[in-house]
N, C-alpha and C positions, 0 to 999 in steps of 0.2 A: 142788143145781143147778136152775136154772130150767127149767121145761117149758112147752109151749104153754099147757096148761090153767092153770098157776100164774100165768103172765104175764098171761093174759086175765082172771084173777080178782082181781088185786091193784090197789090204788090207785096213782097216780103216786108214785114213791119218790125219795129223795135220799140213799140209803145203799147204793148198788150197790158190790159188791166187785169187785176186778180179776178174780177167778176167775169170777164170775157173768157179767160182760160178755164175757170171752173165750169162755165157753161159748156165748153167743148167736151169736158169729161162727162157731162150729163146727157150728151146727145145719144140717141139710139145707136146701137152698135153698127147697124148697116149704114147709116148716114155717115158716121165717123170714119169707117173704113173706106167708104166710097170717096169722101172728100180727100182723105189721105192718099189713096191710090191715084186719084185724078191729078193731084198736085205732083205726086211722084213721077207720073208719066210726062208731065210737062217739062221736067228738068232732067230726068234720067231715063236710060233704057230700063224698063221695068223687069227685064229678064237678067240683068247683069248684077253681080255681087262683087264688091271690092274685097280683096283678100289681104289680110295683114297677119303677120306672125309676131308674137311677143316673146322676148327672152329676158329672164331675170339675170342681169349682169352683176348684181350685188344683192344677196339675199339675207334677210333677217337682221336683227339688231337695231330696228328702227326705234328712235326715242319717242315717236308719236304714240298716242293712245287711241287711235281709231278703233272703235268697238268691233268692227267687222274684220280686222286685219290679222292674219296669223303671223305676220312678220314683226309685230310690235314686241318690244322687250317687256311690256307690261303684262303679257299673257303667256301662259305655258301651253303652247300648241304643238311642240315637238319639231318646230322648224329650226334647223341648225343655222347658226350664223356663218356666212361665207364671205370671203374677201371679193373685191372687184375682180372680175374675170380679166384675163390677158387678152390682148388685141387679136391674136391669131385664133383663139377659141371662139371669140365673137364672130369673126369673119367667116370661119368655117360654118357656124350656125346660119349665118346670113346666106351663104351659098346654098345650103340645103333648103332654106326657105324659098329662095329664088327658083330652084329646081322643082319645088313642089307647087309652084304657081303663085306665090306671094308677090305682091307689087310694093308692099310697104313693110319695113322691118322696124319693129319697135323694141326699145331697150329700156328696162325698168330697173332702178336702183333704190333700195330701201334706205333713204336718207331723209332727214328733216330738210336739209339743203346741202348741196355739194361743196366740199372743200376745194381750194384752188388746184391742188395737184390732182385730185380726182377728176375735176372738170376738164383738165388738160387731157387726161387719158380718155375720157368720154369723147372729147373733141376728135381725137385720132380715130376712134371707132366710127364716129359720124362720117368722117372723110372716107374711111375705108369702105363703109357700106355704100356710100354714094358712088364710089368708083365701080361697084358691082352692078350699078344700074338700078338700084332700089331706092324708093323714097325712104327717108329716115324720120323716126319719131323717138323721142326720149321722154321719160318721166323720172325726175330726179328730186322731187320735192319743191320747196319754195326757191324762187330765183330773185336775185337783185337785178337791177337794170343792166349793170355791166356784165353779169353772168349771161343774161339773155343775149346781149350784144355779141359776146364771144361765141356762143353757140351759132348765132346767125353767120358770123364770119367763117365758121367751120362748114357751113352749108346745110345746117339743120332745116328740114322741111316742116316738121310738126313738133309741138310740145304738148304733152298730155298733163293736165292738171284739173282733176274733177272737182266740182262743187259738192258732190256726194248727195246732198239732200237740200231741203228748204232752209232758209235762214232761221225759221222758227224751230225746226227740229234738230238743227245742227248741234246745239249744246248737249243734247242727249247722246250724241254719237262721238264727239271729239271735244277735248278740253285743251289740248296742247297747241292748237293754232286756231285763229279766228276765221270767220267767213271773209272778213276784209283782207286777211293775209292771202287767201286764195285769189280774191279779185285783184289784189295788187300784183301777184305773180302773173296773172293773165294779162294785165295791162303792160307789164314789162315785156312779155313775149310779143304782144302786138306791136309795141313801139319798136322792137328789134326787127320787125318784118317777118316773123315766124308765124306759120299758120297754127291755129288753136284746135286742139282736141280736148273737149270738155263735156262731161256728162254727169251721170249720177248712178245711184244704186237704189233699186226697188226691193222692199221687203225688210227694212230695218225698223219696223214698228211705226212707220209714218202713216198718216191718213191720206185720203185722196187730196185734201187741200194742200198737204205738203208736197205731193207729187206735182200738183198744179203750180205751186210756187217755185219749185225747182226748175220746171220747164220755162216758167215765165222769166226767171232770173237769167237763164241761158238765152232765151229768145230776145230779151231786151238788151243783150250785149250787141254792140255795133262795131264791126260786122258780126254776124252770127259765127259761132264756131264752125270751122269747115268739117269737123268730124264730131259726132255726138254719140259717145258710147252709152248704151243703156244696159246696165248690169242688173242681173237678178242675184240677190244675196246668196253667196255660198256659205252655208252655216258650218263653221269650223269649230270642232271641240276645243275648249279652252278659251274661246273668245266670249265676250259678254252677250253676243247675239247668237250663240250656238243653238238656243232653243226658240229662236224667233219663229213666228207663224209663217207657213209657206204662203207664197203669193198666189192668188187666184189667176190662172192663165189669161182669162179675159181682161182682168185688170192690168196685167202686164202689157197685153196687146194694145189696150187703150193708151198707155203711156207712149208706146211706139208711135201710134197714130197721131196723137196730139203733138208729139215732137216733130213729126213730118209736116203737119199743118203749120206749126209755128215757125219752123226753119226749113222751108221747102227746098232750098238749094244745098243743104248740108248732107253729108253722108251720115246716116243713122245706123250705128253699129250694134249688133247683138254681141255682147261681150261676155263677162263672167256669168256662170250659171246655166250655160246651154246644155250641160250634161243632164240637168233635171228637166229639160224641155223635150216634149215629144216631137217627132217630125211634124205632126199636125200643128202644134203650137208655133213652131218655127215658120211653117208655111204661112200661117196667119200673120205672123210678124212681117214677113216679106210682102204680103198683100197689103199690110198697113203702112208700108213705106220703108222698112228696114232694107238697107242695101249694102251692108258691110258686115263681115264677120272676122273673128280671129281664128286662124287656122293653125292646127298643131295640137299636140297632146296635153300641153300645160299652159296655163296663164299665170305667170310668175310662180306661185306655189300651189295653185288649185287645178284640178283636172279640167280638160277641155275635150270635146269629141275628137276622135281620131280623124286625120285628114281624109281617108278613104270614105268614111261615113259622111262627111260634109259633101264631098264631090258626088257621092251616090244620091244624096238628097237633092242637090241641085239638078242632077240629071233627071230624077223622077219628076221634078217640077217643071222641066223644060227650061231651066235657068243655067247660067254659066258664070265663071269668073269674069270680072270686069275687063281684064286685059284681052279677053277673047271676043269682046263685044264689037259689033260692026258699027255702031253709032248710037245716037240718042233718039229715042222714039219721040214722035210728035205728040202733042196734047190730044 
């Protein structure tokens, strides 16, 4: 079984067993956070937070039935279907994000998979955002190998495609695509030379073993995802998960800490659900190894803390956006 000393001594791994990861979740909270923070300091400046901005470039009308998603056509959530944004509107939003301190601009479209003409328009957006000096990330649903290759030619830096939950709990959340579909898309992205952004959602009725299995699936990808978003479910009226039980804050921090231990060189991002997190909870997440956030008032269709609130919290904690960092702290 893993111990604090053995975890701190080992190189990043891709062969974690279910027993080992479940054992990490059972560690005393001080030991878990200590190990996570120690590994975090080995690979990152512990005071720096990477800032990303997310824009919904095509909203609503998604044919998938993800039980958490207000953009699904299967649920009546009040989200209006909108067409793909034009290039200039997207670039204007990217400029505002850059001026607000974002270093990565993420674009999300509610598709099962993109059509050829839509992919060409997204490619132009990727090129335009890169010309502004920002890293680019898109999430467009499932990709075939040639689609991933095209996005790589356009200069895409990251592709987001979450596993969402454990293989065992997956069927209770989604029926319109399989877990293997998601893994296949990730493989196509890797083969194209694009970095991977892949994580999951906490609070969808899963148990602790499901959380362990989600993180194990991510950690046993080789290489690890460069970005690992950890979302807290946003309970949206009209979705099947609207009445899901709230996540215990310490349980959420445990997920962040285990993610940091399993994937020590990845950016671990606090994503959806931060409006329900107290400043103290977010501070614990940073202590447990989170070092990235989404900045801006909305995440696709759900609220996000206002930018001034985020910067004020970082200032209170003696932290700063990553682009202002002086370097990487030593272990």
